[in-house]
Each structure stands twice: as C-alpha cells, then as structure tokens.
C-alpha positions as semicolon CSV with decimal commas, in nm:
position;residue;x (nm);y (nm);z (nm)
1;X;-2,293;1,377;1,930
2;X;-2,015;1,288;2,164
3;X;-1,793;1,564;2,333
4;X;-1,396;1,554;2,340
5;X;-1,359;1,838;2,574
6;X;-1,140;1,713;2,854
7;X;-1,145;1,326;2,729
8;X;-0,781;1,205;2,626
9;X;-0,760;1,037;2,285
10;X;-0,445;0,788;2,222
11;X;-0,326;0,848;1,881
12;X;-0,038;0,591;1,725
13;X;0,118;0,768;1,414
14;X;0,059;1,070;1,566
15;X;0,366;1,318;1,564
16;X;0,328;1,363;1,247
17;X;0,142;1,367;0,907
18;X;-0,295;1,306;0,959
19;X;-0,256;1,184;1,287
20;X;-0,074;1,526;1,375
21;X;-0,331;1,693;1,207
22;X;-0,662;1,497;1,436
23;X;-0,439;1,608;1,751
24;X;-0,423;1,963;1,651
25;X;-0,843;1,958;1,530
26;X;-0,917;1,745;1,851
27;X;-0,677;1,983;2,124
28;X;-0,874;2,292;1,935
29;X;-1,195;2,124;2,038
30;X;-1,072;2,035;2,357
31;X;-1,000;1,727;2,426
32;X;-0,602;1,623;2,575
33;X;-0,386;1,388;2,382
34;X;-0,105;1,164;2,396
35;X;0,126;1,148;2,052
36;X;0,291;0,826;1,972
37;X;0,523;0,814;1,749
38;X;0,838;0,629;1,682
39;X;1,085;0,962;1,653
40;X;1,058;1,290;1,803
41;X;0,918;1,588;1,515
42;X;0,945;1,950;1,540
43;X;0,601;1,967;1,503
44;X;0,461;1,743;1,813
45;X;0,710;1,980;1,992
46;X;0,534;2,286;1,885
47;X;0,164;2,126;2,057
48;X;0,344;2,031;2,377
49;X;0,457;2,430;2,368
50;X;0,099;2,575;2,220
51;X;-0,070;2,341;2,502
52;X;0,085;2,241;2,785
53;X;0,205;1,917;2,902
54;X;-0,088;1,878;3,130
55;X;-0,286;1,873;2,774
56;X;-0,002;1,681;2,549
57;X;0,199;1,417;2,629
58;X;0,452;1,141;2,412
59;X;0,524;0,865;2,377
60;X;0,760;0,764;2,126
61;X;0,831;0,419;2,081
62;X;0,658;0,126;1,791
63;X;0,267;-0,037;1,821
64;X;0,493;-0,288;1,648
65;X;0,608;-0,398;1,964
66;X;0,275;-0,590;2,168
67;X;0,437;-0,464;2,490
68;X;0,486;-0,165;2,385
69;X;0,157;-0,142;2,297
70;X;0,021;-0,237;2,699
71;X;0,255;-0,012;2,851
72;X;0,136;0,277;2,611
73;X;-0,198;0,253;2,730
74;X;-0,116;0,215;3,155
75;X;0,112;0,565;3,043
76;X;-0,153;0,744;2,898
77;X;-0,401;0,612;3,170
78;X;-0,192;0,723;3,409
79;X;-0,114;1,031;3,343
80;X;-0,486;1,163;3,242
81;X;-0,668;0,931;3,463
82;X;-0,891;0,822;3,172
83;X;-0,880;0,703;2,796
84;X;-1,175;0,783;2,559
85;X;-1,092;0,790;2,212
86;X;-0,768;0,563;2,054
87;X;-0,656;0,694;1,669
88;X;-0,502;0,463;1,456
89;X;-0,275;0,603;1,233
90;X;0,024;0,472;1,238
91;X;0,193;0,363;0,928
92;X;0,371;0,368;0,634
93;X;0,420;0,227;0,241
94;X;0,473;-0,111;0,134
95;X;0,588;-0,059;-0,191
96;X;0,595;-0,471;-0,429
97;X;0,386;-0,718;-0,589
98;X;0,394;-1,096;-0,407
99;X;0,711;-1,194;-0,534
100;X;0,922;-0,816;-0,503
101;X;0,783;-0,815;-0,124
102;X;1,027;-0,985;0,092
103;X;0,921;-1,204;0,361
104;X;1,007;-1,011;0,604
105;X;0,781;-0,708;0,484
106;X;0,513;-0,863;0,445
107;X;0,560;-1,006;0,817
108;X;0,663;-0,659;0,907
109;X;0,347;-0,482;0,751
110;X;0,120;-0,675;0,973
111;X;0,319;-0,591;1,280
112;X;0,301;-0,190;1,223
113;X;-0,059;-0,104;1,027
114;X;-0,275;-0,464;1,175
115;X;-0,180;-0,613;1,496
116;X;-0,121;-0,273;1,688
117;X;-0,506;-0,304;1,673
118;X;-0,549;-0,631;1,862
119;X;-0,335;-0,519;2,110
120;X;-0,444;-0,141;2,177
121;X;-0,801;-0,245;2,168
122;X;-0,710;-0,492;2,451
123;X;-0,518;-0,279;2,696
124;X;-0,790;0,016;2,629
125;X;-1,118;-0,190;2,659
126;X;-1,178;-0,142;3,020
127;X;-1,090;0,217;2,995
128;X;-1,265;0,302;2,703
129;X;-1,604;0,082;2,805
130;X;-1,667;0,307;3,157
131;X;-1,830;0,610;2,975
132;X;-1,837;0,473;2,616
133;X;-1,520;0,579;2,416
134;X;-1,406;0,577;2,048
135;X;-1,213;0,396;1,783
136;X;-1,056;0,523;1,482
137;X;-0,883;0,299;1,235
138;X;-0,674;0,528;0,952
139;X;-0,699;0,243;0,626
140;X;-0,644;0,372;0,266
141;X;-0,820;0,354;-0,072
142;X;-0,643;0,096;-0,157
143;X;-0,747;-0,128;0,090
144;X;-1,072;-0,078;-0,075
145;X;-0,976;-0,044;-0,439
146;X;-0,675;-0,230;-0,668
147;X;-0,403;-0,040;-0,657
148;X;-0,071;-0,211;-0,882
149;X;0,241;-0,284;-0,742
150;X;0,150;-0,264;-0,341
151;X;0,018;-0,606;-0,218
152;X;0,087;-0,613;0,109
153;X;0,007;-0,194;0,181
154;X;-0,311;-0,324;-0,012
155;X;-0,426;-0,652;0,277
156;X;-0,313;-0,429;0,534
157;X;-0,496;-0,183;0,479
158;X;-0,817;-0,378;0,372
159;X;-0,799;-0,615;0,692
160;X;-0,832;-0,339;0,942
161;X;-1,177;-0,306;0,779
162;X;-1,359;-0,599;0,933
163;X;-1,145;-0,583;1,170
164;X;-1,304;-0,230;1,280
165;X;-1,627;-0,400;1,171
166;X;-1,616;-0,677;1,418
167;X;-1,503;-0,449;1,807
168;X;-1,797;-0,285;1,666
169;X;-2,064;-0,562;1,677
170;X;-1,845;-0,702;1,977
171;X;-1,843;-0,356;2,204
172;X;-2,106;-0,188;2,112
173;X;-2,362;-0,271;2,424
174;X;-2,035;-0,109;2,603
175;X;-2,086;0,218;2,394
176;X;-1,761;0,148;2,192
177;X;-1,772;0,319;1,865
178;X;-1,482;0,155;1,641
179;X;-1,517;0,310;1,266
180;X;-1,301;0,353;1,009
181;X;-1,148;0,651;0,765
182;X;-1,001;0,533;0,442
183;X;-0,780;0,864;0,282
184;X;-0,709;0,879;-0,092
185;X;-0,401;1,079;-0,206
186;X;-0,270;1,323;0,077
187;X;0,000;1,533;0,029
188;X;0,217;1,407;0,323
189;X;0,531;1,237;0,341
190;X;0,331;0,936;0,224
191;X;0,342;1,082;-0,078
192;X;0,706;1,311;-0,080
193;X;0,814;1,053;-0,402
194;X;0,560;1,100;-0,656
195;X;0,655;1,262;-0,931
196;X;0,543;1,576;-1,114
197;X;0,406;1,386;-1,401
198;X;0,231;1,147;-1,166
199;X;0,051;1,428;-0,966
200;X;-0,036;1,613;-1,303
201;X;-0,232;1,281;-1,389
202;X;-0,392;1,207;-1,072
203;X;-0,548;1,561;-1,104
204;X;-0,603;1,541;-1,436
205;X;-0,732;1,207;-1,441
206;X;-0,837;1,003;-1,179
207;X;-0,969;1,287;-0,881
208;X;-1,291;1,423;-0,999
209;X;-1,230;1,724;-0,768
210;X;-0,935;1,751;-0,936
211;X;-0,658;1,838;-0,635
212;X;-0,489;1,594;-0,407
213;X;-0,606;1,600;-0,037
214;X;-0,464;1,793;0,255
215;X;-0,423;1,614;0,579
216;X;-0,718;1,951;0,731
217;X;-0,966;1,721;0,442
218;X;-0,868;1,444;0,654
219;X;-0,870;1,527;0,977
220;X;-1,201;1,701;1,021
221;X;-1,394;1,363;0,872
222;X;-1,243;1,194;1,125
223;X;-1,318;1,450;1,384
224;X;-1,725;1,383;1,268
225;X;-1,647;0,954;1,335
226;X;-1,483;1,007;1,622
227;X;-1,771;1,268;1,753
228;X;-2,099;1,141;1,576
229;X;-2,244;0,898;1,899
230;X;-2,425;0,749;1,614
231;X;-2,200;0,601;1,404
232;X;-2,032;0,241;1,425
233;X;-1,857;0,010;1,214
234;X;-1,894;0,272;0,907
235;X;-1,578;0,340;0,622
236;X;-1,557;0,667;0,518
237;X;-1,420;0,757;0,251
238;X;-1,180;1,105;0,192
239;X;-1,067;1,094;-0,144
240;X;-1,232;1,374;-0,404
241;X;-1,422;1,077;-0,567
242;X;-1,121;0,894;-0,712
243;X;-1,215;0,550;-0,570
244;X;-1,578;0,526;-0,738
245;X;-1,430;0,578;-1,083
246;X;-1,403;0,260;-1,317
247;X;-1,146;0,444;-1,562
248;X;-0,826;0,539;-1,513
C-alpha cells in the first residue's frame, strides 16, 4: 500500500467538483495538497482554513498554458520539498458535432485536457521518481463509449487512456504508477444544465444502479488508484453500470 501521509499531491481542477473532493479525502488521510484552478472558490478557501497553509496551498492559473504547468510544479516542490502525486482533474464540457465545434474550441479542448499531462509530467517526473509516485488522470465514460454531439470532449477524454498507458510503461521502472479514472454522470457543476426530464430518463433507463453518482463516489475510487501500489496503466470506470449497457 502506498502511504499518502505527509506526501504532496498536486491536483489540477482542484478548487471545485471531483478534484476538490479528491483533495478532501487525501487531506483526511494525512496528505498535503496543492489545489490548482483558474478561479478562487469558497470551497478551496474553506479547506485552507480547515487544514492551514502548511498543508494546503492554492495556485491559480490555467494549465492550458505550458509555462504555467512547469511553474506550478516548481512552486509546489519549493513550498513542500517534494511532489509525490499528480492528479489531472481540470476540464470542462465541449459540446457539438464535428460540424458545430469551432476550430478554436477543438484546439482549446486539447490544450486543457490533454496537453497539460505532457507538460506537468515532464516537470514532475524527477520528483515522482525519487521514491516512487502516482499519477491519476480524470477521463470520462464519454472517452470509452459513444456520446452524441460531443466529438471534441470524447476525443480528448479518450486520448488520456493510451497516454496514461504509455507513461505507465515508460516509467514503471522508476516506481511511477499512472492510472485513469472514468466517471459517468456525476452531480457537479458540469451537469448543472441537465433538465429534470433528462435526469429522470438517465436514472430510469441508463444507469443500472438507478442514481446519479457523487463526487464522493469518484474520489473514493481515485484514492484507491492512488494508494494501491500494484495497479498501473489501468482504467477504473465509476458510472453506476451505465457504460456496460447495450441499449437506451
């Protein structure tokens, strides 16, 4: 078992939603965290107040900027003296078919979801390799199965899976594990625009466990992927059974 107590996790998209809940559970287990987000949130501020700046630091900026990615790692390592875990949870919806999505939106999707892994990992690798570390990429069931009208989102979330496997193979000898978690319909700001009718249809017809997921569901699975030191190059789906369906 990979012990997280006193180790440092950098979490992109960590100021809200799934990233924030992963941070909460890591802090509860004794880890220290650096929360990245583009904007400050009350929830992140509450974590800093609860655990203190000696254990929680926020670093605001866009991981779509390669220079920011490298600087984020440098600042985190300088503040805590180490980097042990990297969680890439930053992202957002990118609606539209290939005929609807603008070229800028297409490129922006890669800049936010995929390219940061390249830049963050390159900067963090020397730290992660010192005593063995863990990387977790937050994908989506949309990257595993078809989902109408989201070609860019499906593509970038799907791209994280072979990327994680490549990193896992190349860096296993350094003790660095790289895994992916693929959430389904999780009640966060991401799904805020979902209508009550759509929600009822999902629960009745699409999700075998008959409920939406919670950030706690995803985060508890994420902690397992981060702490089980005999898992690497794998994808864990957390969707209430939705992606195993053939129909509806």
